[in-house]
Backbone as a chain_set.jsonl record, in Angstrom:
{"seq": "MQVAIAARHGELRPDLQQVIEEKAQKLLTYFDRVIAIEVTIDFEGGRVKAEILVDAEHHDNFVAHENGDDVLACFHAALHKMEQQLKRYKEKRRTQRRESSLKELPAEEQE", "coords": {"N": [[-66.32, -25.433, 63.338], [-64.665, -26.03, 66.497], [-63.317, -24.604, 69.3], [-61.95, -25.579, 72.221], [-61.046, -25.029, 75.561], [-59.088, -25.622, 78.26], [-58.146, -25.888, 81.486], [-55.411, -26.859, 83.619], [-54.731, -27.789, 87.035], [-55.304, -25.434, 88.137], [-57.349, -22.548, 87.529], [-58.901, -20.715, 84.899], [-60.007, -17.112, 84.346], [-63.023, -15.969, 83.161], [-62.994, -13.792, 81.424], [-60.122, -13.921, 80.352], [-60.616, -16.572, 79.27], [-62.442, -15.969, 77.116], [-60.997, -14.314, 75.661], [-58.714, -16.116, 74.832], [-60.206, -17.695, 73.224], [-61.175, -16.373, 71.184], [-58.668, -15.018, 70.002], [-57.893, -17.58, 69.252], [-59.599, -18.677, 67.193], [-58.809, -17.195, 65.077], [-57.192, -18.396, 63.594], [-58.125, -19.682, 61.768], [-57.651, -17.87, 59.397], [-55.169, -18.581, 58.589], [-55.1, -21.001, 57.995], [-57.701, -22.785, 56.18], [-58.813, -25.384, 56.654], [-59.202, -26.245, 59.34], [-60.198, -28.121, 61.897], [-60.472, -28.704, 64.552], [-59.746, -26.767, 67.728], [-57.825, -27.244, 70.297], [-56.86, -25.743, 73.351], [-54.796, -25.709, 76.186], [-54.004, -24.764, 79.164], [-51.456, -25.114, 81.506], [-51.056, -24.757, 84.928], [-47.985, -25.003, 86.455], [-46.953, -25.047, 89.436], [-46.348, -22.155, 89.649], [-45.274, -21.472, 87.555], [-46.44, -21.129, 84.082], [-47.663, -23.254, 81.43], [-48.517, -23.2, 78.352], [-50.402, -24.665, 75.661], [-51.084, -25.577, 72.476], [-53.255, -27.249, 70.385], [-53.857, -28.043, 67.096], [-56.434, -29.404, 65.026], [-56.381, -30.577, 61.807], [-57.965, -30.829, 58.525], [-57.183, -33.814, 56.794], [-54.535, -34.067, 57.855], [-52.125, -34.57, 60.114], [-51.978, -33.625, 63.45], [-51.468, -30.271, 64.522], [-48.986, -28.947, 66.854], [-48.078, -26.924, 69.439], [-46.197, -25.428, 72.261], [-45.381, -23.563, 74.776], [-43.598, -21.989, 77.681], [-43.78, -19.896, 80.815], [-44.509, -17.06, 82.893], [-46.608, -15.871, 82.665], [-50.024, -16.181, 81.774], [-51.057, -14.938, 79.158], [-49.191, -13.932, 77.861], [-47.731, -16.4, 77.746], [-49.575, -18.003, 75.905], [-49.806, -16.285, 73.801], [-47.362, -16.335, 72.64], [-47.142, -19.175, 72.163], [-49.496, -19.11, 70.124], [-48.383, -17.682, 68.254], [-46.429, -19.381, 67.197], [-47.693, -21.485, 66.438], [-49.222, -20.212, 64.332], [-47.085, -19.875, 62.476], [-46.55, -22.488, 61.799], [-48.796, -23.11, 60.457], [-48.754, -21.485, 58.434], [-46.46, -22.166, 56.95], [-46.929, -24.962, 56.382], [-49.274, -24.649, 54.816], [-48.141, -23.193, 52.419], [-46.36, -24.945, 51.557], [-48.22, -27.056, 50.458], [-49.089, -25.295, 48.649], [-47.125, -25.182, 46.954], [-46.235, -27.93, 46.291], [-48.692, -28.529, 44.85], [-48.377, -26.815, 42.542], [-46.162, -27.708, 41.279], [-46.892, -30.625, 40.646], [-48.858, -29.755, 39.045], [-47.288, -29.021, 36.684], [-46.083, -31.154, 35.872], [-48.134, -32.587, 34.901], [-48.569, -31.645, 32.472], [-48.625, -32.303, 28.818], [-46.049, -33.843, 26.766], [-45.344, -32.269, 24.459], [-46.09, -29.743, 25.237], [-44.489, -29.211, 27.056], [-41.612, -28.775, 26.09]], "CA": [[-65.156, -25.499, 64.398], [-64.723, -26.121, 67.989], [-62.526, -24.219, 70.548], [-61.806, -26.115, 74.002], [-60.104, -24.451, 76.388], [-59.146, -26.441, 79.198], [-56.852, -25.562, 82.594], [-55.03, -27.938, 84.686], [-54.293, -27.497, 88.072], [-55.611, -23.919, 88.656], [-58.466, -21.878, 86.79], [-58.814, -19.155, 83.973], [-60.941, -16.483, 84.364], [-63.819, -15.835, 82.113], [-62.414, -13.262, 80.376], [-59.095, -14.763, 79.879], [-61.386, -17.824, 78.394], [-62.975, -15.293, 75.783], [-59.779, -13.65, 74.854], [-58.008, -16.971, 74.082], [-61.051, -18.318, 72.123], [-61.302, -15.333, 70.083], [-57.671, -15.179, 69.361], [-57.607, -18.896, 68.642], [-60.448, -18.678, 66.069], [-58.3, -16.514, 63.972], [-55.967, -19.378, 62.837], [-58.515, -19.872, 60.461], [-57.335, -17.078, 58.588], [-53.939, -18.821, 58.107], [-55.658, -22.487, 57.238], [-59.417, -22.795, 56.399], [-59.394, -26.551, 56.713], [-58.932, -26.634, 60.894], [-61.422, -28.923, 62.422], [-60.849, -28.114, 65.947], [-58.542, -26.271, 68.355], [-57.752, -27.474, 71.942], [-56.153, -25.057, 74.285], [-54.618, -26.115, 77.589], [-53.387, -23.921, 79.981], [-51.247, -25.71, 82.938], [-50.442, -24.328, 86.058], [-47.267, -25.64, 87.555], [-46.012, -24.47, 90.759], [-46.067, -20.675, 89.857], [-45.295, -21.398, 86.138], [-47.618, -21.7, 83.137], [-47.406, -23.885, 80.076], [-49.445, -23.127, 77.218], [-50.255, -25.907, 74.524], [-52.222, -25.631, 71.472], [-53.423, -28.472, 69.592], [-55.014, -27.717, 65.994], [-56.632, -30.832, 64.24], [-56.691, -30.058, 60.517], [-58.317, -32.061, 57.519], [-56.436, -34.435, 55.858], [-53.181, -34.051, 58.278], [-51.961, -35.023, 61.458], [-52.41, -32.639, 64.235], [-50.249, -29.476, 64.519], [-48.935, -28.719, 68.312], [-47.082, -25.663, 69.692], [-45.946, -25.04, 73.466], [-44.756, -22.226, 75.615], [-43.56, -22.081, 79.204], [-43.574, -18.75, 81.147], [-44.88, -16.813, 84.116], [-48.148, -14.948, 82.463], [-50.969, -16.906, 80.83], [-51.454, -14.416, 78.098], [-47.876, -14.113, 77.195], [-47.276, -17.784, 76.888], [-50.76, -18.468, 75.078], [-49.721, -15.419, 72.524], [-46.01, -17.238, 72.153], [-47.45, -20.298, 71.349], [-50.169, -18.979, 69.172], [-47.442, -17.278, 67.252], [-45.739, -20.517, 66.758], [-48.807, -21.911, 65.547], [-49.148, -19.428, 63.031], [-45.831, -19.988, 61.619], [-46.397, -24.114, 61.351], [-49.834, -23.334, 59.556], [-48.073, -20.915, 57.294], [-45.513, -23.376, 56.39], [-47.944, -26.171, 55.741], [-50.008, -24.064, 53.619], [-47.227, -22.763, 51.598], [-45.635, -26.277, 51.198], [-49.168, -27.451, 49.82], [-49.333, -24.834, 47.258], [-45.684, -25.38, 46.011], [-46.553, -29.444, 45.777], [-49.823, -28.352, 43.767], [-47.905, -26.239, 41.458], [-44.976, -28.775, 40.859], [-47.366, -31.504, 40.337], [-49.481, -29.613, 37.707], [-46.587, -28.849, 35.718], [-45.742, -32.718, 35.602], [-49.082, -33.364, 34.165], [-48.622, -31.21, 30.861], [-48.488, -33.331, 27.901], [-44.568, -33.692, 26.577], [-45.067, -31.673, 23.495], [-46.386, -28.685, 26.033], [-43.204, -28.789, 28.149], [-40.76, -28.462, 25.343]], "C": [[-64.954, -25.323, 65.658], [-63.258, -25.397, 68.755], [-62.729, -24.646, 71.882], [-60.712, -25.589, 74.2], [-60.108, -25.08, 77.609], [-57.755, -26.051, 80.293], [-56.57, -26.638, 83.565], [-54.494, -27.473, 86.039], [-54.391, -26.213, 88.552], [-57.214, -23.604, 87.437], [-58.294, -20.769, 85.894], [-60.248, -18.459, 84.206], [-61.803, -16.135, 83.242], [-63.545, -15.09, 81.137], [-61.129, -13.257, 79.647], [-59.774, -15.865, 78.885], [-61.835, -16.959, 76.955], [-61.999, -14.823, 75.147], [-59.186, -14.626, 74.056], [-58.723, -17.609, 72.95], [-61.269, -17.542, 70.937], [-59.915, -15.304, 69.346], [-57.341, -16.843, 68.692], [-58.357, -19.333, 67.38], [-59.663, -17.822, 64.695], [-57.307, -17.431, 63.439], [-56.672, -19.847, 61.846], [-58.509, -19.062, 59.19], [-55.981, -17.331, 57.955], [-54.356, -20.409, 57.375], [-56.912, -22.646, 57.54], [-59.812, -24.224, 56.705], [-59.016, -27.264, 58.51], [-60.286, -27.0, 61.254], [-61.962, -28.69, 63.953], [-59.645, -27.831, 66.542], [-58.799, -26.849, 69.683], [-56.541, -26.454, 72.387], [-56.103, -25.29, 75.614], [-53.835, -25.421, 78.012], [-52.878, -24.838, 81.305], [-50.425, -24.769, 83.754], [-49.444, -24.999, 86.911], [-46.382, -25.294, 88.298], [-45.369, -22.945, 90.273], [-45.704, -20.481, 88.131], [-46.329, -21.676, 85.549], [-46.945, -22.32, 82.012], [-48.79, -23.709, 79.271], [-49.519, -24.059, 76.184], [-51.295, -25.42, 73.665], [-52.047, -26.674, 70.576], [-54.124, -28.071, 68.11], [-55.053, -29.094, 65.15], [-57.215, -30.422, 62.977], [-57.062, -31.299, 59.497], [-57.21, -32.538, 56.903], [-54.936, -34.215, 56.471], [-53.339, -34.091, 59.46], [-51.96, -33.474, 62.389], [-51.042, -31.74, 64.426], [-50.158, -29.008, 66.362], [-47.813, -27.714, 68.605], [-47.446, -25.286, 71.319], [-45.359, -23.926, 73.627], [-44.808, -22.341, 76.939], [-43.169, -20.468, 79.497], [-44.098, -18.432, 82.549], [-46.38, -16.344, 83.909], [-48.64, -15.809, 81.393], [-51.208, -16.425, 79.518], [-50.049, -14.505, 77.336], [-47.615, -15.468, 76.769], [-48.349, -18.234, 75.798], [-50.246, -17.553, 73.748], [-48.173, -15.95, 72.033], [-46.444, -18.412, 71.386], [-48.302, -20.325, 70.323], [-49.166, -18.444, 67.796], [-46.77, -18.447, 66.585], [-46.668, -21.589, 65.869], [-49.157, -21.474, 64.416], [-48.097, -19.829, 61.904], [-45.851, -21.425, 60.929], [-47.663, -23.826, 60.157], [-49.333, -22.528, 58.231], [-47.399, -21.712, 56.301], [-46.135, -24.576, 55.69], [-48.44, -25.666, 54.732], [-49.215, -23.501, 52.291], [-46.566, -23.923, 50.711], [-46.787, -27.052, 50.226], [-49.138, -26.973, 48.612], [-48.298, -25.02, 46.427], [-46.077, -26.824, 45.373], [-47.679, -29.14, 44.692], [-49.147, -28.025, 42.374], [-47.029, -27.035, 40.658], [-45.837, -29.761, 40.224], [-48.538, -31.151, 38.956], [-48.686, -29.194, 36.447], [-46.123, -30.149, 35.273], [-46.807, -33.272, 34.602], [-49.189, -32.711, 32.615], [-48.101, -32.343, 29.953], [-46.704, -32.98, 27.47], [-44.289, -32.761, 25.695], [-45.145, -29.919, 24.254], [-44.987, -28.107, 26.59], [-42.114, -28.288, 27.196], [-40.819, -27.097, 24.721]], "O": [[-65.113, -24.148, 65.991], [-62.173, -25.946, 68.563], [-63.581, -24.143, 72.614], [-59.697, -25.547, 73.505], [-61.214, -25.134, 78.147], [-56.591, -25.961, 79.904], [-57.441, -27.212, 84.217], [-53.647, -26.585, 85.939], [-53.575, -25.838, 89.394], [-57.845, -24.43, 86.777], [-57.495, -19.884, 86.2], [-61.333, -19.04, 84.245], [-61.174, -15.983, 82.195], [-63.749, -15.48, 79.987], [-60.987, -12.723, 78.547], [-59.375, -15.93, 77.723], [-61.523, -17.383, 75.842], [-62.071, -14.886, 73.92], [-59.012, -14.421, 72.854], [-58.16, -18.008, 71.931], [-61.516, -18.03, 69.834], [-59.923, -15.543, 68.138], [-56.593, -17.066, 67.74], [-57.901, -20.181, 66.613], [-60.024, -17.921, 63.522], [-56.5, -16.894, 62.68], [-56.07, -20.446, 60.954], [-59.122, -19.361, 58.164], [-55.555, -16.631, 57.037], [-53.87, -20.793, 56.311], [-57.374, -22.678, 58.68], [-60.987, -24.435, 57.004], [-58.679, -28.417, 58.782], [-61.303, -26.358, 60.991], [-63.086, -28.557, 64.436], [-58.596, -28.362, 66.176], [-59.945, -26.917, 70.128], [-55.452, -26.419, 71.813], [-57.114, -25.155, 76.304], [-52.794, -25.28, 77.369], [-53.726, -25.263, 82.089], [-49.412, -24.163, 83.406], [-49.803, -25.535, 87.96], [-45.188, -25.202, 88.013], [-44.198, -22.615, 90.461], [-45.883, -19.402, 87.567], [-47.21, -22.342, 86.092], [-45.814, -21.987, 81.657], [-49.905, -24.08, 79.638], [-48.401, -24.293, 75.724], [-52.31, -24.89, 74.117], [-50.977, -26.999, 70.061], [-55.285, -27.709, 68.305], [-54.085, -29.721, 64.72], [-58.359, -29.969, 62.93], [-56.61, -32.44, 59.59], [-56.322, -31.791, 56.494], [-54.047, -34.173, 55.621], [-54.385, -33.771, 60.023], [-51.941, -32.373, 61.839], [-49.897, -32.189, 64.479], [-51.178, -28.784, 67.013], [-46.737, -27.751, 68.008], [-48.57, -24.944, 71.687], [-44.834, -23.308, 72.7], [-45.839, -22.728, 77.491], [-42.463, -19.82, 78.724], [-44.166, -19.343, 83.373], [-47.226, -16.413, 84.801], [-48.015, -16.144, 80.387], [-51.546, -17.241, 78.662], [-49.918, -15.134, 76.286], [-47.314, -15.73, 75.605], [-47.925, -18.838, 74.812], [-50.29, -18.12, 72.655], [-47.978, -15.873, 70.82], [-46.174, -18.615, 70.202], [-48.209, -21.25, 69.517], [-49.282, -18.806, 66.625], [-46.589, -18.394, 65.368], [-46.349, -22.278, 64.9], [-49.41, -22.236, 63.482], [-48.325, -20.038, 60.713], [-45.354, -21.638, 59.823], [-47.501, -24.29, 59.029], [-49.543, -22.974, 57.103], [-47.702, -21.878, 55.119], [-45.815, -25.015, 54.585], [-48.135, -26.139, 53.637], [-49.797, -23.429, 51.209], [-46.31, -23.866, 49.508], [-46.345, -27.654, 49.248], [-49.144, -27.672, 47.599], [-48.481, -25.031, 45.21], [-46.227, -26.944, 44.157], [-47.455, -29.599, 43.572], [-49.27, -28.695, 41.349], [-47.134, -27.046, 39.432], [-45.568, -29.853, 39.026], [-48.95, -31.969, 38.133], [-49.231, -29.03, 35.355], [-45.723, -30.171, 34.109], [-46.587, -34.116, 33.733], [-49.831, -33.262, 31.721], [-47.27, -33.172, 30.322], [-46.183, -31.936, 27.862], [-43.185, -32.225, 25.792], [-44.39, -29.026, 23.872], [-44.545, -26.958, 26.569], [-41.634, -27.217, 27.565], [-39.942, -26.738, 23.934]]}, "num_chains": 1, "name": "protein.A"}
């Protein structure tokens, strides 16, 4: 799995990049079919915008944004949003599998 970190209109210190990469890799604990993670930190006139884009197998991309004044605070807020999205999606898939397996039972077993 790849983690790409980019900064627009500014630079990130190496220690911040390392923290962001380590935290972003923990998204695998919520959904193991993650192919790539892109983190973009945009410095816009004194404000910071954090964006996390997660590419998952057999699914469109998941996206989370957050604006604020501090890089790590924005990243953590966006990361929390992403964790919630991945949890909801995984639970939805789990529920759909249960329902479809019940539908496949022969008619005499359902009665």
